[in-house]
matplotlib code that plots the C-alpha trace (Angstrom):
import matplotlib.pyplot as plt

x = [0.0, 1.3, 1.9, -0.9, -3.4, -2.4, -2.7, -6.4, -7.1, -9.6, -8.0, -4.5, -4.8, -1.2, -0.1, -2.1, -0.7, 2.8, 2.2, 0.6, 3.5, 5.9, 4.2, 4.2, 7.8, 8.9, 7.9, 10.0, 13.0, 12.7, 12.3, 14.4, 16.9, 17.6, 18.3, 20.4, 22.4, 23.0, 23.9, 26.1, 24.8, 24.1, 26.5, 24.4, 21.2, 23.0, 24.0, 20.4, 19.0, 21.4, 20.9, 17.2, 17.8, 18.7, 15.3, 13.6, 15.5, 14.7, 10.9, 10.8, 12.6, 10.4, 7.2, 8.2, 9.2, 5.9, 7.9, 6.1, 3.3, 2.4, 5.2, 5.4, 8.9, 8.2, 8.0, 11.5, 12.7, 11.4, 12.9, 16.4, 16.0, 15.1, 18.0, 20.5, 19.3, 19.7, 23.2, 24.3, 22.8, 24.6, 27.9, 27.6, 26.8, 29.1, 32.0, 32.4, 35.8, 34.1, 31.3, 32.8, 33.6, 30.1, 28.5, 30.6, 30.0, 26.2, 26.2, 28.0, 26.5, 22.9, 23.1, 25.0, 22.4, 19.6, 21.2, 21.9, 18.3, 16.9, 19.2, 17.9, 14.2, 12.3, 11.1, 12.1, 12.7, 14.0, 16.1, 16.3, 12.9, 14.1, 17.5, 16.4, 12.7, 9.6, 7.2, 4.6, 4.2, 3.3, 0.2, -2.6, -1.2, 2.2, 0.5, -1.4, 1.8, 3.6, 0.8, 0.9, 4.6, 4.4, 2.0, 4.3, 7.4, 5.7, 4.3, 7.6, 9.5, 7.1, 6.9, 10.6, 12.1, 14.3, 15.8, 16.3, 18.0, 20.2, 21.5, 21.9, 24.3, 26.1, 25.4, 27.9, 26.6, 23.0, 23.8, 25.1, 21.8, 19.9, 18.8, 18.5, 20.8, 21.1, 17.3, 16.9, 19.5, 18.0, 14.5, 15.8, 17.6, 14.6, 12.2, 14.8, 15.0, 11.2, 11.2, 14.0, 11.8, 8.8, 10.8, 12.7, 9.6, 10.0, 13.6, 15.0, 17.5, 20.6, 19.2, 17.1, 20.1, 20.7, 17.2, 17.8, 20.8, 20.5, 17.4, 18.6, 22.0, 20.5, 18.2, 21.2, 22.5, 19.4, 18.4, 19.4, 18.1, 17.0, 13.3, 13.8, 16.0, 13.2, 10.7, 13.0, 14.2, 10.6, 9.8, 13.0, 12.1, 8.6, 10.0, 12.6, 10.1, 7.4, 10.0, 11.6, 8.3, 7.3, 10.7, 10.8, 7.2, 7.9, 11.2, 10.3, 13.1, 13.3, 11.6, 13.8, 17.0, 15.6, 14.4, 17.9, 19.6, 17.4, 18.2, 21.9, 22.1, 20.4, 22.6, 25.8, 24.6, 23.8, 27.1, 29.0, 27.3, 27.9, 31.6, 31.9, 30.2, 32.7, 35.7]
y = [0.0, 3.5, 6.0, 8.3, 5.4, 4.3, 7.9, 7.9, 4.3, 4.3, 1.1, 2.7, 5.6, 5.1, 6.6, 9.8, 9.9, 9.7, 12.6, 14.7, 13.9, 14.9, 18.3, 18.9, 17.7, 20.1, 23.1, 21.9, 21.0, 24.4, 26.7, 24.9, 23.7, 27.2, 28.4, 25.3, 25.8, 29.6, 29.2, 26.2, 24.0, 20.9, 19.0, 19.7, 18.6, 15.5, 14.6, 14.9, 12.9, 10.0, 10.1, 9.6, 6.0, 5.3, 6.5, 4.5, 1.3, 1.9, 2.4, -0.8, -2.8, -1.5, -2.1, -5.7, -6.6, -5.1, -2.8, 0.1, -1.6, 0.0, 2.6, 4.1, 4.6, 8.3, 8.8, 7.4, 9.4, 12.6, 11.8, 11.3, 14.2, 16.6, 15.4, 15.6, 19.1, 20.2, 18.8, 20.3, 23.6, 23.9, 22.8, 25.2, 28.2, 27.4, 25.3, 26.0, 24.3, 20.9, 21.2, 18.9, 16.2, 16.2, 16.2, 13.2, 11.4, 11.8, 10.8, 7.5, 6.7, 7.3, 5.0, 2.3, 2.4, 2.0, -0.9, -2.7, -2.3, -3.4, -6.4, -7.4, -6.9, -10.2, -11.2, -9.3, -5.6, -4.1, -1.0, -0.3, 1.4, 3.9, 4.4, 4.9, 5.7, 4.5, 7.3, 4.7, 3.8, 7.3, 7.3, 9.8, 10.7, 11.5, 13.8, 15.6, 16.1, 17.3, 19.8, 21.1, 21.6, 23.3, 25.8, 26.4, 26.8, 29.2, 31.4, 31.6, 32.2, 35.1, 36.6, 36.5, 36.7, 39.8, 38.1, 34.8, 36.6, 38.7, 35.7, 33.6, 35.9, 37.7, 36.4, 38.6, 41.8, 40.8, 40.5, 44.1, 45.2, 43.5, 40.4, 37.4, 35.3, 32.4, 32.1, 32.1, 29.4, 27.1, 27.5, 26.7, 23.7, 22.4, 22.8, 21.2, 18.2, 17.8, 18.1, 15.4, 13.0, 13.5, 13.6, 10.4, 8.5, 10.2, 9.7, 8.0, 9.0, 8.6, 10.8, 13.4, 15.7, 15.5, 16.8, 19.6, 20.8, 19.8, 21.7, 24.7, 24.5, 24.4, 27.3, 29.3, 29.6, 31.5, 33.5, 37.0, 36.8, 34.3, 34.6, 33.9, 31.0, 29.5, 29.8, 28.4, 25.6, 24.6, 24.5, 22.4, 20.1, 19.5, 18.8, 16.4, 14.6, 14.1, 13.1, 10.7, 9.2, 8.8, 7.2, 4.9, 3.7, 3.0, 1.3, -0.4, 1.3, 2.6, 6.0, 7.8, 6.9, 7.9, 11.3, 12.0, 10.9, 13.2, 16.1, 15.3, 15.0, 18.4, 20.0, 18.7, 19.6, 23.2, 23.4, 22.2, 24.7, 27.6, 26.6, 26.4, 29.8, 31.4, 29.7]
z = [0.0, -0.8, 1.9, 0.7, 0.6, 4.1, 5.3, 4.4, 5.3, 8.3, 9.6, 9.9, 12.4, 13.4, 10.0, 10.6, 14.1, 12.7, 10.3, 13.0, 15.4, 12.6, 12.3, 16.0, 16.5, 13.7, 15.8, 18.7, 16.4, 14.7, 17.7, 20.4, 17.8, 16.7, 20.2, 21.0, 17.9, 18.3, 22.0, 21.1, 23.8, 21.6, 23.9, 26.9, 25.1, 23.9, 27.4, 28.6, 25.7, 26.4, 30.2, 29.5, 28.6, 32.3, 33.3, 30.6, 31.6, 35.3, 34.6, 32.4, 35.1, 38.0, 36.1, 35.0, 38.6, 39.9, 42.2, 40.7, 38.7, 35.4, 35.6, 32.1, 30.5, 30.0, 33.8, 34.3, 31.4, 32.8, 36.2, 34.8, 32.4, 35.3, 37.4, 34.6, 33.7, 37.3, 37.6, 34.2, 35.0, 38.4, 36.9, 33.9, 36.1, 39.1, 37.8, 34.1, 34.0, 34.9, 32.4, 29.7, 32.3, 33.7, 30.3, 29.1, 32.4, 32.3, 28.6, 29.4, 32.8, 31.7, 28.7, 30.7, 33.5, 31.0, 29.2, 32.5, 33.7, 30.3, 30.4, 33.8, 33.0, 32.9, 29.5, 26.3, 26.3, 23.1, 23.6, 19.8, 19.7, 22.4, 20.9, 17.3, 17.7, 15.7, 14.9, 13.8, 17.5, 18.5, 20.7, 21.0, 24.5, 22.9, 20.4, 23.1, 25.1, 22.1, 21.3, 24.8, 24.8, 21.4, 22.8, 25.8, 23.7, 21.2, 23.9, 25.8, 22.7, 21.7, 25.2, 26.0, 22.6, 23.3, 26.3, 24.5, 21.5, 23.8, 25.8, 22.7, 20.9, 23.8, 27.3, 29.1, 27.5, 28.2, 31.9, 31.9, 30.4, 33.2, 31.4, 33.8, 31.7, 34.2, 34.6, 30.8, 30.5, 33.1, 31.7, 28.2, 29.5, 31.4, 28.4, 26.1, 28.5, 28.5, 24.7, 24.4, 26.4, 24.2, 20.9, 21.5, 20.4, 17.0, 16.1, 19.2, 21.9, 19.7, 16.9, 18.6, 19.0, 15.3, 14.6, 17.1, 15.1, 11.5, 10.5, 12.5, 10.9, 7.4, 8.3, 9.6, 6.0, 4.9, 8.1, 9.1, 12.7, 15.4, 14.7, 10.9, 11.8, 14.0, 11.2, 8.6, 10.8, 11.5, 7.8, 7.1, 10.0, 8.6, 5.1, 6.5, 8.7, 6.1, 3.4, 5.8, 6.7, 3.0, 2.0, 5.1, 4.4, 0.7, 1.3, 4.6, 6.5, 10.1, 10.0, 12.6, 10.8, 7.4, 8.7, 10.1, 6.9, 4.9, 7.2, 7.2, 3.4, 2.9, 5.5, 3.9, 0.4, 1.5, 3.3, 0.3, -2.0, 0.4, 0.7, -3.1, -3.4, -1.0, -2.5]

ax = plt.figure().add_subplot(projection="3d")
ax.plot(x, y, z, "-o")
ax.set_aspect("equal")
plt.show()
């Protein structure tokens, strides 16, 4: 069956859910990804995204052992994401020289904890869907949560755009102008952590950081300011997501990996053309 036919097939609601999730996720990838890229904190977001696997593994283990019956993986993911964000935030603000060490430690420890818990979970627990995602498994609950977070991100980005832009391009100067740069940084990190937890269903833990940077990186070549970059990155994210879904469906390939490959190919092509133009 073709992707378009499946999209309108009443017996296949998961395909429509996947498309809707792709649209909603594109807003987060575009807006948050632009800020993450401009502030150059992709490493921080990457550490949080990989630490999340520890929480997912813990939740699966506790639920399977009936220690916490019915505990959803997203609950464990949020728990680890919040703690990782708090630790990274404190270290970044109070002990900058230790930042890289903490980031790398969280990255490795979080994933290792997750794998160990999954390995000890009774029965069969497949970590691949969490590592690489499967947008065709997106539930109605996931879509509702994505929509709520989209609204929150759009409202905050609109309301506090001057502060976000100031701290994104020159944090020290923004402090001298009275902008609460530390608060902006912590709020941004917290929202990014929540977004990572929700978006891992789409492209997976390993690849979510790629989608937070590749569309924004591509948009950066065509944008003159942060707001323009957010809009362009959202459009690019939507194009990459829908194209990846279509290709993965027609060729029976993992959707998350295909979406990231499409985004990466376009980014590399645009980069190469820009380098050639400047040469």
